[in-house]
Structures are given as structure tokens and as C-alpha cells.
N, C-alpha and C positions, 0 to 999 in steps of 0.2 A: 504493500499499500504506500502510495507517494504521500508525502506531506508538503504543504505550501506555506510559506512565511510572508509576512509583511514586515518590512524594515521601517524605522524611522530615519530622519535625516543624517543621524550618526551611523547608520548601518546596523543598529541593534535590532533584534527580532522583538517586535511588539505585539504580534498576533500569530497564531498558527492555526491552520485549517487542513482538513482532509480533502477539501474540495478546492478546485482552482477558481478562487474568487478574484474579482477585479482589484488590481493593486497588489496581488500576491504573486509570488514566484516560487518555483520548484526549490524545495529546501535543500540546500548544500550545507546547512549548519550542522554542527556536531550535535549529538543527542544532548549533551550538556547545555548547549545554547538554546536548543529548542525547549528544554525543560525549564530554563531560566526565564525565557520569553513567556512561556505559559504561566508561570508563577507570577510573574510581574503583571501580566494581564488580569489575572484574578484578584491580586491584592490592590491594584489601583483602580478605584471606582472612576467610571467616565463622569464627565461634567453632567451628562443627562441624568445619570443615577443620582448624583449629588443634588441636582435640581429636584428630582422626584422626592427626595427625603425632606427637602426644605418645603416643598408644596404640601406634603403630608402634614408637616407640623403646622403650616398655616391653616390648612382645612380643618385640622383638629381644633385649634384655637378658635376658628370662626364658628364651628358648630357649638362649641362650648358657649361662646358669646351669644349666639342666637338663642340657645336654651336659657341662658341666664336672664336675658331680656324678654323672655317669654314670646319671642317671635315665632318659635317652634317648639313643639313638645318632644322631649326625648323619646317618648313612647310612639310618637308618629314616625320614627325612623324604623326601617326594617330590623327584625330582630337580629340578623347577623351584623348589621351596622352597630347596633346597641352593644352587642358582645365585644366587638372589636374596639369600640370607644371606652367601654369600662375596663378592658384589659390595658389599653394604652394609659388610661387615667390611673390604674394601679401601678404600672411601670413607672410612670412619671413621679408618683409619690415615693416610690422606692428609691428614687434617685438613678434610675436607669434611662432617663430621658436623653435626648440628642443634644439639648442645649443649644439649639440653632439660633434662638432669640436671646440668648443670655439668660441670666437669672432675673432680669428685670421684667416682672409681669405687669408693670403699670402701663405698659405700652397700650393695653386694652382697657 
């Protein structure tokens, strides 16, 4: 099975594929270089993934604000959404939150 790699401007492997994708070349890299490239791609979240986490926190805060202002009722949300929000609230209380907006909750 052939492997294909995508390299950055410095020539380092930044992505590995078993399919010939656009921008990829047939791998001539050593197994160690391929493994390092795969490891780095798994460890480094893309800007899009970081943005998703930021948006999740904003939506979480927005829903809480709407409930506090009695604009919507928590029970109006689907049961699955209620469960997820309660789980996140518990995680935030336990200190496992992402801290994306810092510790200042006076913003809302």
C-alpha cells in the first residue's frame, strides 16, 4: 500500500494519507518521519477546530443567558440538549472548563 504526504514550506511532513489527494506526493519519507508527521497532525488542532471550541463556549453562555432572562425555558430544549448542557455546567463547576473567555463572567 502506498502512502502520500503533504509537506509544509520547510519540507516537513504535515499530513499523511493512503489516498492520492490534491497537494500530496508519494511518500519517500522514512517511517519515522511519517510517524512524526502523523503525530504532529493529531496533536495540533486546526484553526477551524479551535474556532469550533470557541463557538461552543459562546453558544453555551448564550443559552444560559437566555434561560436566566426567561427568554426561553430550559425545558423547551430537546432532552438530549438539556443533558449535554447540564453535563457541561457540571464540568465547568468542577474546574474542567476551557477558560476561553477567562475567569471574568461579568461580560454577560
